[in-house]
N, C-alpha and C positions, 0 to 999 in steps of 0.2 A: 617556452615562447615560439610561436610561429612567425617567422619573418618572410614577407613576400618580396621576391626580387622581379616582380613582373616587368618584363621588357626593359631591363636596364639600358639606357642610352650611353654608350661609350664614345664620348667626343674624340676626335683625332688630336693627339698632341702636337705641339709644335716640333719642327724639325731638329734633331739632335746636332747641334753645332759646335759641341765641346770639343776640345783637343782630342786628337786620336792618341791612342796608347803606344808604349814603346814597342809592342810586338811587331808593328809594320814600320817603324821608323828606322831605317838603315843609316848609311853614311851620308846619305843625300845624292848618291850616284844616279844619274839621269840615264834613261835608256838610249839617249843619243851618244853616251859615253861607253856603250858596251859592245861596240864593233857590229852592230846590226845594220843591215842594208837600209838605206836612206828611205825607201818606200815603206817599209815596216815601221820605222820610227815615226813617220808621218801619219801611218794609220793608227798607231797607238796614241799619238797626241790627239787624233780627232776624236777619241773616245776618253780623253783625259787621263792617259796612261803616260805620266811625265817621269816621276821617280820611282826607282825599284825598291820594293820592300827587302828585307834581310835575305829571305830565302831566294829571290829573284836575282839579288846582287851577286850572291855566292853560286847560284846553280848555271845561270845563263852562259856566262864565260866558259865554264867547263864543259856544258852541253854543246857548245858550238864546236868543241874539239872532237865530238862523236865518241867519246869514252863512255863506258857504262856508268850509271850514277845510282846511288843509293840515297836518297834524301828525306830527312825527317824534320818536319816543322809542325808547329800548332795547326790546328784547324783554324780557317779564317785569316792566315797571314799571306795568301798570295801564292799558294802551291801551283794552283792551276795555270796561272801566268807563268810560272817559273818553268814548265814543260812546253806550254803552247807557244810562247814566244820563240824559243830556238826551233821548234817545228816549223813555224811560219817563215823564219828566216832560211830554212833549207829547202823550201817548196820551189819546185822547177816547174812553171806552167806548161812548158812544152812536153813534159812527160805524162803519158797517158795511162799510168798505172797508180795504183796505191801506194803513196810515199811514206805514210806514217799511220801506224795503228795505235790507238788508245783504248785500253780494256778497262772496264770497270765492272762493279758487282750488282748494279742496280740499273733498271731502265731510267729512273728519273736522273740519276748522275749522268748517265750518258746523254740524255737531252739537254741537260744543263751546259755541259762541256760543249755539246754541238753549239749551242747559242752563243756561249763566250767565244768559240773559235771564230764564228761568222763575224762577231762584234769587233774583235781585235783585228781580224783579217779583212775588214771591209774594203781597204785600199790595196790589198795583196793580190796580184794577179794569180789566178790558179786556185784560189780558195773559194770566192764567192760561187755558190751553186755546186761546189765540188767537195762539200762537207756532208757526210752521211752517218746517220745512226743505224745500227744494226742490232736490234733487240728483240727479246720475246715478245710475243703477243701480236706480231705482224705475220702474215702468210708468207711463205717461201716464195710464192709467184709475185707477190707485190714487191718484195725486197729485191728479187732479181730483176724486176722491171726498173726499179729505181737505180740500181747499179748500173745497168745498161744506159739509163737516161742521164744520170748525173756524172757517171765516169769519175768516181771520188778520187781526190788526191789525198785526203785524210779521212779515215774511219773511225768512228767511235763505237765501240761493241761491248756487249755483255760477253763474257767468256764461253758460256754454253752455246749461244746462238752461232758465234764465229766458228767455234770449233766444229759444229754441225755442217756449216757452210764449207769448210775446208775439207772435210772428210767425204762430203758428198760432190766435191769438186765443182761447188758453185762459185767459188771466188778464188782468186790467184794472189798469193803474197810473195811470190818468188823474187820479185824485185823490191819488196818493201825493206828499208833499211833502217826504220826508227820504230821502236816498240815502247810504249809506256804503259805501266800498271799503276792506276790510281786507287787510293786506299788498298795498297798492296797487301797489307797484313790480313785483311778480311779475305782476299782471294787465295793467298798462299797458306793460311792456317786451315782451310777446309780442303779435304782430300779431292773432291770433284773439280772445284774451280782450278786448283793447283794443276791437276792432270790435263785440264783444258788449256791452261796457260803454257804448259810445256809442249803441247801438240802445236799451238800457235806459233810458238818459238821455232819449232822443227819446220814449219812450213814457209819461214821467212828467209831472206837473203842470208846466206852463211856469215857474212860480216856484219849483221845489223847491231845497232846500238839498243841497249836495254836500259831503261831508267825506270826505277821504282820509288813512289812517293806515298807517304803516310805520316800519321801524327803519332802513331805507336808501332813499336816493333818488337816482336817476340822472337824465341829460339828459331822457329821454323823459318823466318825471314832471314836470319843470320846463315841458316843451313842453305837456303836457296841461293843467296849470293854467292856461297862458296861453291856450289854445285854447278850453277847455271848462268854465271855471269863471268866476264873477263876483267879481272883487275879493276873492279869498280872504284870510283871515287866515292867517299862517304862525306856528305854534307849534313851537320846536325845544326839546325837553328832552334832546337827545342827549349834550350836554356834548362834551368833546374825546375821551373814551375811548368806543369803540364798544361793547366788551364790557361785561358786567354786572360791577359791582365785586366781587360775592362769588365770581366764578368763578376759580379757579387753573387756568391752562393748561399742560400738559406736551405735549412731543413724545418719542416713543421711536423712535430710529432703529434698525430692525431689519434685521440683514443679508440674512435671506431671507424671502419672503412666507410659507412654511410655519411659521416661528417666531412668526408673529403670534397664532396661536390658543394656542400654549404660554404666551406672554406674558399673553394674556388670562385664561387659567386661574389663573395666578399672582396677577394683580391681584385678581381676584374672590375669591381665597382670602383676601385680606389687606386688602382695603379695606371700610370701613363703607358698606354700600350699603343704602339704603332702597328705591329703584327706580333702574334704570339702563335707558338707550337705547344700543344698539349699532347705528351707521351703517355701511352698506355702500353700494357703488355699483351693484348689479345684483339683479335679482330671483333668479336662479340663486344668487348669493353669499348671499343673505338667507336662503333655505331651508337652504343648506348649513350656515351658521354657527349657524342656530337648531338644526339637528339634532345638531350638535357640543355645542353648550351644552345641549341637553336631555338628551344621554347622559351628560355630565360633571357637571352640577351638580344638586343636589337642592333644586330651587327652581322655582316655577312660571314658565313663560316662554312667549312667543309671538312671531309674526312678522306683518309686514304689508308689502305692496307693491301696486303698481297692477294686477296681475293677479288679485288676489282678487276675489271677488264682493262686491257692496254689503253683503249680509247677513254675510258673513265679515269685512269691514272694520269693520262697525259692532260686531259681537261683540268683536273684538280690542280696538278702542278702549274699549269699556265695561268690560271686564275689566281693562285696564291702568288706566284711570282710577279705577276702584273699589279698586285694589290687589289684586285677585285673582292678578294675575300681577306679578312684580316685575322681570324682564327682558324687554324688547323689542328684537328684531332688526327694523331698519326701512331702508328706502330713503329717498331725499330726500322722499318723500310726506310725511314726519312733520317736516321741518325747519322748518315755519313755523306760528306761531299755536297750537300745541298746548300748553296751559297746565295741567301736572300738577305741582303744587308739592313733591310728595314725590320727584320725580327729583332725585337729588344727583350722579349720576355718568353723564356722556356719553363713549363711547368711539367715536372715528373709526377703526374698524377698517380702512377704506380712506379714504385722504385724499379729500375732495370734490374733484370736478373743477374747481370754480369758487370763488375766494375767498370770494365773498358767501355761498355755501351753508355755508361754515365758521362764519361768524358767527351764522347762524340755526340751525345745528345745536347748536352749543354753548349757544345761548340756551334749549335745552330744560332746562337745569338752572340752579340758582342763581336762581330765578324769584321775584319779589315780594320781594326782598331777603334770600333765604336763600343759604346757602353752597352752592357747587357745585364739581365737580371734571371737568375736561374733559381727556382723553388722547388723543392723535393718534397712530397706528402709521404710521410712514412708512419705506418700503423702495423703493430704486430711484430712479433720476434723475428719472423723471417726478413722482413723488410729492414728491421733494425741491424739484423747481421750483415745485410748487403751493404747499408749505409756505413758500417764500421770498417768494412773492407774498402769501400771507396775513400773513406777518410784516410786509411792507411796507405793506398796506392797514391793519392794525391799528397800525402805528407802535409795536408792542411785541412783540418776538419771544417765541415760546413758549419755555418753560423746559425744558432737556433733562430727562427723566425720571430722577430719581437711583436707583441701584441699591440703595440703603439707603431702604426704603420708610418707615421711621419719620419721613423727612424730609418725607413727604407728608401734608398735613392730613388729618385724619379717617381715618387708617389704623392698623392694628395694627402691632406691631413686627415686621419681618420683612426678610430680605435676599433680593433677587432670585437666581435660579439663575445659576450662572456660565456656562451656555450661552447666555444671552441677553446679547449684547454691544451696548453703546450708543456 
């Protein structure tokens, strides 16, 4: 039986006003109680940052003592604020050198952190117009011009681009005393980014503070802390459960790969979606699925992968973060650090190749204590094996997707088509 989904019209659901989950509920400590400078507290209050999350409550007081820190917390629980707020507290506007460096593994994460920095530091002297991204895709000449123009006090950079600038003596970090590695496991587990990070450290002030943050840590991270950090303080807000409490996880066992798109259309017709990310495993698949989504859904959508130009990637990120588009088809370029709190649905159209990537993919929804829905499409023995590895890692198996959609939180009443078998 052929079913036409021609131009499905997805209405925007009402705002999620449900109680936030325990992932971000700390003891109720306010930023005004954390020994921060009054103007910073005022700046935070201006953007409704009043109460610290657990990772912020534990990290900020220690970070202010300038010791090295290894912090672990779930995605979407306020890690970015945990390192940005101490940095903003330390900025001295009269100093005309780079005072803090934040290194990341993707351009999109760098741009997001830059935006958050300027938002939180809106009323902090020495921050506005002195926050800069240094990422791949831009010409050296343009970046040098911006360094001279902005005289940045806070630099957010991808490791490779910053290492090149240091080795070519295009930037000076000799007086920089704060280094943060966000999504540190992704940097440290790979040979070249790790080598870049060590070169960056070697160019900084000899007494600099190093803080590394991530949701997952492997043996390579432990080795890094032993060899390249000084008596670090370990902060663990991960708890026993690796996933965010607000995310409901389902797996749909689809008999054939070509039925995945049919299932996707059925779900999009019946789920209450504010914004959604569809993850795939290749650039070709990314564009293919976006074309199908674009032709079937009457809804603004976009796609992103590593082969797009820097301008194209920046435009996609901006449009999605501003909610000008509601569906994003993405490769694993977007699995880490991207914090868009209106994303309430993640679809793994392809099962991720590695179990760790699953954790980071689904962490794009249910952020900062909001509810989220993650659905993984599984077809064939290879994807089944990966799903079993994911279940083992999380110690909590994904729930089989019910054919009766009214059993799914935040969905309209509907029954799945009988041609889709689970």
